[in-house]
C-alpha positions in Angstrom: 0.0 0.0 0.0 1.0 3.6 -0.5 2.9 5.4 2.2 1.5 8.6 3.7 -2.1 8.1 2.5 -4.2 11.2 3.1 -8.0 11.6 2.7 -10.7 14.2 2.5 -14.2 13.3 3.6 -17.3 15.0 2.1 -20.4 14.2 4.1 -23.2 16.4 5.5 -23.4 14.6 8.9 -20.8 15.7 11.5 -21.1 12.4 13.3 -20.2 10.5 10.2 -17.2 12.8 9.5 -16.1 12.3 13.1 -16.5 8.5 12.9 -14.6 8.2 9.6 -11.9 10.5 11.0 -11.4 8.1 13.9 -11.4 5.0 11.7 -8.8 6.4 9.4 -6.5 7.7 12.2 -6.4 4.2 13.7 -5.1 2.9 10.3 -2.4 5.6 9.9 -4.4 7.5 7.3 -4.3 11.2 7.7 -7.6 13.1 7.4 -6.5 16.4 6.0 -9.9 18.0 5.6 -13.7 17.3 5.9 -16.9 19.1 5.3 -20.4 19.0 3.9 -19.6 20.8 0.6 -17.7 19.0 -2.2 -15.6 22.2 -2.5 -13.6 21.0 0.5 -12.0 18.5 -1.9 -10.9 21.2 -4.3 -9.6 23.9 -1.8 -7.0 24.0 0.9 -5.5 20.7 2.2 -8.3 18.7 0.6 -7.2 19.6 -2.9 -4.1 17.4 -2.5 -5.6 14.5 -0.6 -4.8 11.0 -1.9 -8.4 9.9 -1.7 -11.8 11.5 -1.6 -14.4 9.7 0.6 -17.7 11.0 -0.9 -21.2 10.7 0.4 -23.9 10.7 -2.3 -26.5 12.7 -0.5 -25.3 16.1 0.7 -28.4 17.8 2.0 -30.4 17.2 -1.2 -32.7 14.6 -2.7 -30.7 14.0 -5.8 -27.4 12.0 -5.5 -24.2 14.0 -5.9 -23.2 12.2 -9.1 -22.2 15.6 -10.7 -19.6 16.1 -7.9 -18.4 12.5 -8.4 -18.0 13.1 -12.1 -16.1 16.3 -11.7 -13.8 14.7 -9.2 -13.1 11.8 -11.5 -12.6 14.1 -14.5 -10.0 16.0 -12.4 -8.1 12.7 -11.8 -9.1 12.2 -8.2 -9.4 8.8 -6.6 -12.9 8.5 -5.1 -14.5 6.1 -2.7 -18.3 6.5 -2.5 -19.6 6.0 1.0 -23.4 6.1 1.1 -26.6 5.0 2.8 -27.9 3.8 -0.5 -27.5 0.2 -1.4 -29.5 -0.2 -4.6 -27.6 -1.9 -7.4 -28.4 0.8 -10.1 -26.7 3.6 -8.2 -23.8 1.4 -7.3 -23.1 0.6 -10.9 -23.7 4.2 -12.0 -21.0 5.4 -9.6 -18.6 2.7 -10.9 -19.4 3.7 -14.5 -18.6 7.3 -13.7 -15.3 6.3 -12.2 -15.5 5.7 -8.5 -12.9 3.2 -7.4 -15.2 1.6 -4.8 -18.6 1.9 -3.4 -19.5 1.1 0.3 -22.7 1.4 2.2 -22.6 3.0 5.6 -23.8 -0.3 7.0 -20.3 -1.6 6.3 -17.8 -1.0 9.0 -14.4 0.5 9.6 -12.3 -2.4 8.2 -14.0 -2.2 4.8 -13.7 1.6 4.5 -10.1 1.6 5.5 -9.2 -1.2 3.0 -11.1 0.7 0.3 -9.3 4.0 1.0 -5.9 2.2 1.0 -6.7 0.5 -2.2 -7.9 3.7 -3.8 -4.6 5.4 -2.9 -2.9 2.8 -5.1 -5.4 3.4 -7.9 -7.0 0.0 -7.2 -10.7 -1.0 -6.6 -11.9 -2.8 -3.5 -15.0 -5.0 -3.4 -16.9 -5.0 0.0 -20.0 -7.2 0.5 -22.6 -4.8 -0.8 -20.6 -4.1 -3.9 -20.2 -7.8 -4.5 -23.9 -8.2 -4.4 -24.5 -5.5 -7.0 -21.8 -6.9 -9.3 -23.2 -10.4 -9.1 -26.6 -9.3 -10.6 -26.5 -9.5 -14.4 -29.0 -7.1 -15.7 -27.5 -6.6 -19.2 -29.0 -8.1 -22.3 -26.2 -6.8 -24.5 -22.6 -8.0 -24.3 -19.7 -6.7 -26.4 -18.2 -9.1 -28.9 -14.7 -9.6 -27.3 -12.2 -11.7 -29.1 -10.6 -14.6 -27.2 -7.4 -12.6 -26.9 -9.1 -9.5 -25.6 -10.9 -11.6 -23.0 -7.6 -13.2 -22.0 -5.8 -9.8 -21.7 -8.8 -8.4 -19.7 -9.0 -11.3 -17.2 -5.2 -11.3 -16.8 -5.2 -7.6 -16.1 -7.8 -8.1 -13.3 -5.6 -10.6 -11.7 -2.3 -8.7 -12.1 -0.8 -5.7 -10.3 0.2 -3.9 -13.5 -0.2 -3.9 -17.3 3.6 -4.6 -17.5 3.1 -7.9 -15.6 0.3 -8.8 -18.1 2.6 -8.2 -21.0 5.3 -10.5 -19.4 2.7 -13.2 -18.6 1.3 -13.2 -22.1 4.6 -12.6 -23.9 3.3 -9.5 -25.7 4.3 -5.8 -25.6 2.9 -3.2 -23.2 1.6 -1.3 -26.2 -0.3 -4.4 -27.3 -1.9 -4.7 -23.8 -3.0 -1.1 -23.9 -4.4 -1.5 -27.4 -6.5 -4.5 -26.3 -7.8 -2.7 -23.3 -8.7 0.4 -25.3 -10.5 -1.7 -27.9 -12.5 -3.4 -25.1 -13.5 0.0 -23.6 -14.6 1.2 -27.1 -16.7 -1.9 -27.6 -18.4 -1.4 -24.3 -19.0 2.3 -25.0 -20.4 1.4 -28.4 -23.3 -0.5 -26.8 -23.9 2.1 -24.1 -22.1 0.4 -21.3 -19.2 2.8 -20.6 -16.3 1.4 -18.5 -13.8 4.2 -18.1 -11.9 2.7 -15.2 -10.6 -0.7 -14.1 -13.3 -0.9 -11.4 -16.0 -0.3 -14.0 -14.4 -2.9 -16.3 -14.4 -5.4 -13.4 -18.1 -4.7 -12.9 -18.9 -5.3 -16.6 -16.8 -8.5 -16.8 -18.6 -9.9 -13.7 -22.0 -9.0 -15.1 -21.1 -10.7 -18.4 -19.7 -13.9 -16.8 -16.2 -13.3 -17.9 -14.8 -13.6 -14.4 -16.2 -14.5 -11.0 -15.8 -12.7 -7.7 -13.8 -15.6 -6.4 -11.3 -15.1 -9.2 -10.4 -11.6 -8.1 
């Protein structure tokens, strides 16, 4: 895991912010800022935090997916931490680019692991997320070639694309080309997968890989 992991928490409940701060501090993760407005992640110490822990409902009825999208577009690593547990919103957040999605019913250990994984640019699959990923609601699957499927599954099980290239005896450029074509194929059928976490979700939905294989 990354050294010196820092976090900013965006949540409209002071008790949640206090609880998360305590959980992170016991895991040697520094909370550099917290607040109820997403602006806390773009200003002051929060602007340089390794990970953004984002609640989806910040005093309004509509989920804060626009804030999530802006954070992802800015290259931030986001863990969504929400009361909502319905599969559609979980998958929507992954499609936008969140690295993980946890419900507030899941405890400190899962949140800490998700934050540490996100600091490394990796996804983390807690129980609620596993349940959402296991449900296949898609009638349309992209036509992946056997080689594309092989590269995709190998990437899910590897620490880096370089390791995939070594394992399959191909170049890094070839690995990147395969993954980009896979993303294009998913986008072409309206099932965008801009991040590794989103591709994992798609692959599990499509039966290319099981949760036990990750």
